[in-house]
C-alpha positions, 0 to 999 in steps of 0.5 A: 081281066076276065074272059068274056062270056061270049068268048067262053061260048066259042071255047065250048064250041071248039072243045066239044066238037073236034075233041071227039076224035082225040081220045075214046071214053075211059071204060069203067071197071065193073063187078059181077053186078055191073057196079063200078069197083071202088072203096066204100069211101068213094062214090063214082058215076059214069055215063057214055054219051053216044049210047046213053049207057051208065054205070056207078058204084053201088053207093052212087046215089048217096047224097053227100056234101055238095061242097063247091059242086053245087055252084054248078046248079047256081050258075045254071040258073044265073046264066039262063035266068039271072040278070045279064050283069051277073053272068060273068060272075057266075062263070068266074064262080065256076072257074075259080070256085069262088065262095064269095061270088057264090054267097052273093049270087045265092043271096040274090037267087035263093031259088037257083039250086031248087029250080035246077034240081027240079028241071034236071030231075036231081033227086039226090040233091038237097039244099036246106038253106045256105048253099054251102050246106047242100048235098048232092050225089055223083049220079046227079052230077053226071045227070046234069052234065049229060043233059047240058051236053045234049041240050045246051053244048054251048053253055057258059057253065060247060065253058067255065069248066073247060077253062077252069083256073089252075088254082081256086080263089082260096088258093087250093089246086084244082088238079085232082080226081076225075080231071085226070082221066084221059079225055076230060076237057072240063071239070068242077072240083069241090072240097070241105074246109077241113080238106077231109072230103073231096069231089069232082065232076068232069065231062069229055066229048063222049062221056061224063064222070063224077066222084067223091071221097071221104079223104084227101084229093090224092085219095080221090085221084087214086080211087078214080084212076083205079076204077077205069082202064084209062090212065092219067093224061100226059102233061103238055106245055101251057099254050100249045100252038094250035098248029101242034094240036092235030084235033083242032088244026083245021081251025087254023085255016078258018080266019074267023076261028083260028086266031080267037081259038088260039087266044082262048087256048092260051088261057086253058090250063095245061092239063086241059090242053093235054086232053083237048089235043090228045097229047 
């Protein structure tokens, strides 16, 4: 059974508000020119939400394979302008990185990516026809996420990222790259069919970060973790009781939020629970 869009909106409200006290944003390691330090095969972009400060590798504007990251831009259009009966599919497309859903939605809404690109000023994003041939940059990924957090924090797109499935529709694990930075609460992953290219885009309550690499998922993770002062978040058990999560324990005292909050937390992958609860 799919989680309803309205329930996911509640999830986003829960996650974005209280989690701000759980962990500070990771700090990028920069060189003398202010660029994030990483191998040339890797692009990384970062934004600190409260201050608006940004940093990136020298190549952060490279328009590389958009892989499944561009599904964010499709979903953005569908949940705001598409037919109501397509909203749940747009959410599931993000949670499961489902190509079949992306094919259907993009065929129905071929203007979806170009409209999102124009609205958010994503200058490095280009889609010559089929969505799977699209390209984007880590700079654009972060620009999009920061705008959503600022103007539409209850977005079903952010909620879908925060409740992503542990395994994608094609069986690929969704547990690499920027998702493993401490403080992350939502991620969209992407990978090429030959597994030679990987990307991820994540947000926390006070930052957004994106990265791509010509290489494996493990290589992306290694390069991302090496570019920030924060390490990997600690794992925790799936379905952590709400009362054991200090950052959101206050919800248990609210009869209108406590039970729904716990029910939704039980659906969140353990790596997200760890960051949400500050474990």
